[in-house]
C-alpha positions as CSV (number, residue, x, y, z in Angstrom):
1,M,-42.7,44.5,-110.0
2,K,-40.0,47.2,-111.7
3,K,-42.7,49.0,-113.0
4,I,-44.5,49.3,-109.8
5,A,-41.1,50.4,-107.9
6,E,-40.6,53.1,-110.5
7,K,-44.1,54.9,-110.0
8,P,-45.5,53.5,-106.5
9,H,-48.2,56.2,-106.7
10,F,-50.3,54.5,-108.8
11,F,-49.9,51.5,-106.9
12,F,-51.3,53.2,-103.6
13,F,-53.7,55.5,-105.6
14,G,-55.2,51.9,-106.8
15,L,-55.3,50.6,-103.2
16,I,-57.9,53.5,-102.4
17,P,-60.9,52.2,-103.8
18,V,-59.8,48.5,-103.0
19,S,-60.1,49.8,-99.5
20,I,-63.4,51.6,-99.8
21,I,-64.9,48.6,-101.2
22,L,-63.4,46.3,-98.6
23,G,-65.3,48.7,-96.3
24,F,-68.4,48.3,-97.9
25,I,-68.0,44.6,-97.6
26,F,-67.3,44.6,-94.1
27,K,-69.3,47.8,-93.0
28,N,-72.0,45.9,-90.6
29,N,-69.0,44.1,-88.5
30,S,-66.8,46.1,-86.3
31,L,-63.2,45.3,-84.6
32,K,-63.4,44.2,-81.0
33,I,-60.5,44.1,-78.9
34,A,-61.0,43.0,-75.4
35,Y,-58.8,44.4,-72.4
36,Y,-58.3,44.3,-68.7
37,G,-61.0,47.0,-68.0
38,G,-63.3,46.9,-70.7
39,D,-63.8,46.8,-74.6
40,F,-62.8,48.5,-77.7
41,S,-64.9,48.5,-80.6
42,I,-64.0,50.4,-84.0
43,N,-66.3,49.4,-87.2
44,Y,-64.6,48.3,-89.9
45,W,-65.9,51.1,-92.3
46,N,-63.8,53.6,-90.3
47,T,-60.6,51.4,-90.0
48,F,-60.9,50.9,-93.9
49,L,-61.5,54.7,-94.3
50,I,-58.4,55.4,-92.5
51,M,-56.4,53.1,-94.4
52,A,-57.5,54.6,-97.6
53,V,-56.4,58.0,-96.2
54,F,-53.2,56.5,-95.6
55,F,-52.9,55.1,-98.9
56,S,-53.9,58.7,-100.6
57,L,-51.5,60.4,-98.6
58,M,-48.4,57.9,-99.4
59,G,-49.6,58.0,-103.2
60,L,-49.6,61.9,-103.1
61,N,-46.0,61.4,-101.3
62,Y,-44.7,59.5,-104.1
63,F,-46.4,61.6,-106.7
64,A,-44.8,64.4,-105.2
65,L,-41.3,62.9,-105.7
66,N,-42.1,62.0,-109.3
67,W,-43.3,65.6,-109.7
68,A,-40.0,67.2,-108.2
69,K,-37.9,64.8,-110.5
70,K,-36.5,63.1,-107.5
71,R,-36.2,58.8,-107.5
72,S,-37.3,56.9,-104.7
73,K,-35.0,54.2,-103.5
74,K,-36.1,51.1,-105.3
75,W,-35.4,48.5,-102.6
76,L,-36.9,50.6,-99.9
77,T,-40.0,51.5,-102.1
78,I,-40.3,47.4,-103.0
79,I,-40.3,46.6,-99.0
80,H,-42.7,49.1,-98.2
81,I,-45.1,47.9,-100.9
82,L,-44.7,44.4,-99.9
83,F,-45.2,45.3,-96.3
84,Q,-48.1,47.4,-97.2
85,T,-49.7,44.4,-99.3
86,L,-49.3,41.8,-96.7
87,S,-50.3,43.8,-94.1
88,L,-53.8,44.3,-95.7
89,I,-53.7,40.5,-96.8
90,L,-53.7,39.5,-93.4
91,F,-56.2,42.3,-92.1
92,V,-59.0,40.8,-94.3
93,I,-57.8,37.4,-93.3
94,Y,-58.4,38.5,-89.9
95,I,-61.8,39.8,-90.7
96,L,-62.9,36.4,-92.4
97,K,-61.7,34.4,-89.7
98,I,-62.7,36.2,-86.5
99,D,-66.3,35.3,-86.7
100,N,-65.7,31.4,-87.2
101,V,-63.3,31.1,-83.8
102,K,-64.2,28.1,-81.9
103,T,-61.7,27.5,-79.2
104,E,-59.0,30.0,-77.2
105,N,-56.2,28.5,-79.5
106,E,-57.6,29.8,-82.6
107,A,-58.4,32.8,-81.0
108,D,-54.9,33.6,-79.9
109,I,-53.8,32.7,-83.6
110,I,-56.4,35.0,-85.0
111,N,-55.1,37.8,-82.6
112,I,-51.3,37.4,-83.7
113,I,-52.6,37.7,-87.3
114,L,-54.3,40.8,-86.4
115,F,-51.1,42.2,-84.3
116,C,-49.1,41.1,-87.2
117,S,-50.8,43.2,-89.8
118,L,-50.9,46.2,-87.5
119,L,-47.2,45.8,-86.8
120,L,-46.5,45.5,-90.7
121,F,-48.4,48.5,-91.2
122,V,-46.8,50.8,-89.0
123,I,-43.4,49.4,-90.1
124,S,-44.3,50.0,-93.7
125,V,-45.1,54.0,-92.9
126,F,-41.9,54.1,-91.3
127,I,-40.0,52.7,-94.4
128,H,-42.3,55.0,-96.4
129,L,-41.3,57.9,-94.3
130,I,-37.4,57.1,-94.2
131,N,-37.7,56.5,-98.1
132,F,-39.5,60.1,-98.7
133,I,-36.7,61.8,-96.6
134,I,-33.6,60.1,-97.9
135,S,-35.2,60.8,-101.4
136,L,-35.9,64.2,-100.9
137,I,-32.2,65.0,-99.4
138,S,-30.5,63.2,-102.0
139,K,-28.6,64.8,-104.8
140,E,-28.9,62.5,-107.3
141,D,-32.0,63.2,-109.6
């Protein structure tokens, strides 16, 4: 974990092909969210492409810090990587389990998994932004 925290851009650049491969695997399925007035549907392929774009932007940010000889805060970087990884794992669990739902209780649990995945993803993006800004404005190299 120490090496990943020192050069996190390698980790995020590594998540790009993982995300694209997962998009190919689940290409024919789609995320369907029912709300009061209708239905919202987005292909998993598009979702994983959006994730790949986010991973590439995060990797570029960490690479820019490395290039500018600024150090990111290790504890924020570790939390960011853990949250991001857990978010991706929960999303894949959601995709694998959603087609096998038989009861309303199971559907509620699966929807909670999706919500937790989205929440962790958003929190990790904010942690990344905070880490990036703090690293840029800090005086130490």
